[in-house]
C-alpha positions in Angstrom: 5.7 -8.4 -0.9 4.4 -5.7 -3.1 3.6 -3.5 -0.2 6.8 -3.9 1.9 9.3 -5.4 -0.5 11.9 -3.5 -2.4 13.0 -6.4 -4.5 12.1 -5.3 -8.0 13.5 -8.6 -9.5 10.4 -10.5 -8.5 7.7 -7.9 -7.9 7.9 -6.8 -11.6 7.5 -10.4 -12.9 4.4 -10.4 -15.1 2.7 -13.3 -13.2 3.2 -11.4 -9.9 1.9 -8.1 -11.4 -1.2 -9.8 -12.8 -2.0 -12.2 -9.9 0.1 -11.4 -6.9 1.6 -14.9 -7.2 5.0 -15.7 -8.4 5.1 -18.7 -10.7 8.1 -20.9 -11.3 8.6 -23.0 -14.5 10.8 -25.9 -13.5 13.9 -26.1 -15.7 12.9 -23.2 -17.9 12.8 -20.2 -15.6 16.2 -18.5 -15.2 15.0 -15.4 -13.4 14.9 -17.1 -10.0 17.9 -17.1 -7.7 19.4 -20.6 -7.3 18.6 -20.6 -3.5 14.9 -20.1 -4.3 14.9 -22.7 -7.1 16.5 -25.3 -4.7 14.0 -24.4 -1.9 10.9 -24.7 -4.1 12.1 -28.1 -5.4 12.0 -29.5 -1.9 8.4 -28.5 -1.2 5.2 -30.5 -1.5 1.9 -28.9 -2.5 0.7 -26.6 0.3 4.0 -26.5 2.2 5.9 -23.4 3.1 9.7 -23.0 3.0 11.8 -21.8 5.9 12.9 -18.2 5.7 15.5 -17.8 2.9 17.9 -14.9 2.9 19.4 -13.6 -0.3 21.4 -10.5 0.3 19.3 -8.2 2.4 16.0 -9.7 1.2 14.0 -12.5 3.0 11.7 -14.9 1.3 9.1 -17.5 2.4 7.9 -19.7 -0.5 4.7 -21.7 -0.7 4.2 -24.4 -3.3 0.5 -23.9 -4.2 0.5 -26.9 -6.5 2.0 -28.5 -9.6 0.7 -28.2 -13.1 2.1 -30.9 -15.3 3.6 -29.7 -18.6 1.6 -30.6 -21.7 -0.3 -29.4 -24.6 -3.8 -28.0 -24.8 -5.9 -27.5 -27.8 -7.4 -24.1 -28.6 -10.8 -25.6 -28.0 -9.8 -26.7 -24.5 -8.4 -23.3 -23.6 -11.0 -21.1 -25.4 -13.2 -20.3 -22.4 -10.2 -19.4 -20.2 -8.7 -17.3 -22.9 -12.0 -15.4 -23.5 -12.5 -14.9 -19.7 -8.9 -13.4 -19.5 -9.6 -11.1 -22.5 -12.9 -9.9 -21.2 -11.4 -9.3 -17.7 -8.5 -7.2 -19.1 -10.3 -5.5 -22.0 -13.8 -5.2 -20.6 -13.3 -1.8 -18.9 -11.5 -0.4 -21.9 -14.4 -1.5 -24.2 -17.0 -0.1 -21.9 -15.2 3.3 -21.5 -14.6 3.6 -25.3 -18.3 2.8 -25.9 -19.5 5.3 -23.3 -17.2 8.0 -24.7 -18.7 7.3 -28.2 -22.2 7.6 -26.9 -21.4 10.8 -25.0 -19.9 12.4 -28.1 -22.9 11.4 -30.3 -25.0 14.5 -30.5 -27.9 12.6 -32.1 -28.6 10.8 -28.9 -31.2 12.6 -26.8 -30.9 12.6 -23.0 -34.0 12.8 -20.9 -33.7 13.8 -17.3 -35.4 11.9 -14.4 -38.3 14.3 -14.0 -39.1 14.0 -17.7 -39.0 10.2 -18.0 -40.8 9.6 -14.7 -43.7 11.6 -16.0 -44.1 9.4 -19.1 -47.1 7.2 -18.9 -48.9 9.1 -16.1 
C-alpha cells in the first residue's frame, strides 16, 4: 500500500508508518471507514477480506490476530519498552557519541600502519 497507494488517510497512520501494519482498536478507532470496520469485524485470525472498494480505493484486509484489552504493569512492559526505545534512539545516540569523539581534539588517532607495527 505504501508503494502503490495514494490513500493518505491510512498510510500516514502512526502504526502503519512504524510497522507497515494498520491496527484497528475495536470500538475506539474512529479513523477507519465504516465499510472497513464492518469487514474486519467478520474476520477470524488469519483470514483475508474480499476486495472492498471505497471511492476509487481498493482494500484487502487481513486479521492478524486479536489482543484482548487489559492492563499491564510497568514491570511487565519494561523489556518491550526498552527494546522500542533502543530501536528508535540507538542510531541517534551512536551518531551523537561519534560526533562528540570526532570533535574531541584530545583523542589521538593512529593509522593502520602505525598500530600494526606495535608489538613487532
